[in-house]
N, C-alpha and C positions, 0 to 999 in steps of 0.2 A: 363157361368153360375156359380156363386159362391155357393157352396154347404156347406159352413161352417155355423155352428150354434153358435151364440154368446150366452154367459151365460147371464141369466136374474137374476135380484135381486128378492127377495121373493115378493116384492110389485108388480112388473111387472108380475110375474108368477101367482099371484092371479087374474089378470085381463085378462088372456088368454081366448079367446072365448066370452068375453062379448063385447057388442057394447059400444063404448065410445062416448058420445055426444061431438060435437065440442066445443072448448073453446070460450070465448067471443071475442077473437082476431081473430077468424076464422080458427085457426089452429086446426088440429085434431091429435095432437101428442098423443099417447095413455097413458095408466097408467104407471107411473114411468119413463116417458121420452122416452119410446120406441115408435118410430114413426110408428103408424098404428097397431102395434101388430102382433102376429104370424098368427092369423086367416086371417087378411086382406092381409098379404104378401103371405100366402099360396093360398088364393083365386085369387090374381092377377097372381101368377105363373101358376095356373091351367088355367086361362083365356088365358094366353100367349101361353101355350102348345096347347090349343084348337084352337086358332087362327092360329098357325103354321100348325096344321093338316088340318084345313079347307083350308088354302092357298095352301098347297101341293095337296090336292084333286082337287081344282079348276084348278091348273096348269096342273095336270095330265089329266083332262077332256079336257083342251084346246089342249094339245099335241095330244090326241086321235082324236080330231076333225080336226086336221091338221092346226091349227092356225100358220101362219108363224111368228107371233110376239113373240111366246113363244118357247124358245129353250129347247131341251131335257136336256142339262146340267143344266140349271136353275131349271128345274123340279126335276131332280134327287137330286140336292143340297137341295131343299126345302123338299123333302121326307126324306132325311137323317137327316136334322135338326129336323123335326117333330118326327122322330123315336128316336133320342137321347133325346129330351125333354120328350117324353113319358116314356122312360126307366128310366130317372132320377126321374121323378114324381113317377113311380112305386116303385123305391127303397126307396124314402122318405116315401111313404105310408107303405111299408113293415116294415121299421124301426119304424115308429110311432105305428103300430100294435104290434110289438115286445116289444116296451117300455111299452105300455099299459098293455100287458100281464104280463110283469115282475113286474110292479107296483101292479097289481091286485093279483099276487101270493105271494107278500111279507107278512110276518107275522107281525102282529101289536103288 
């Protein structure tokens, strides 16, 4: 998972959080050439973490039921992937809250 944040130009930053209608050509590249925007990328990352957690839970239930087609190693690996994804998401959320707090505390 790449946790780097690319710099946005001011035009792209103004479009964060807004939904962008698809262009006539069918592509939905966002404002200022940023593909999809921050909100869409963050939403897809959250969905990916949620899917990993659901898969890990499903595998854990199958191991508990004694399903011979699901190995304990596969289940433990899926659980670790879900945990790492959740921790990364939590860190991103904490940094976003801290940035918001810093911006709100700036004097104008």
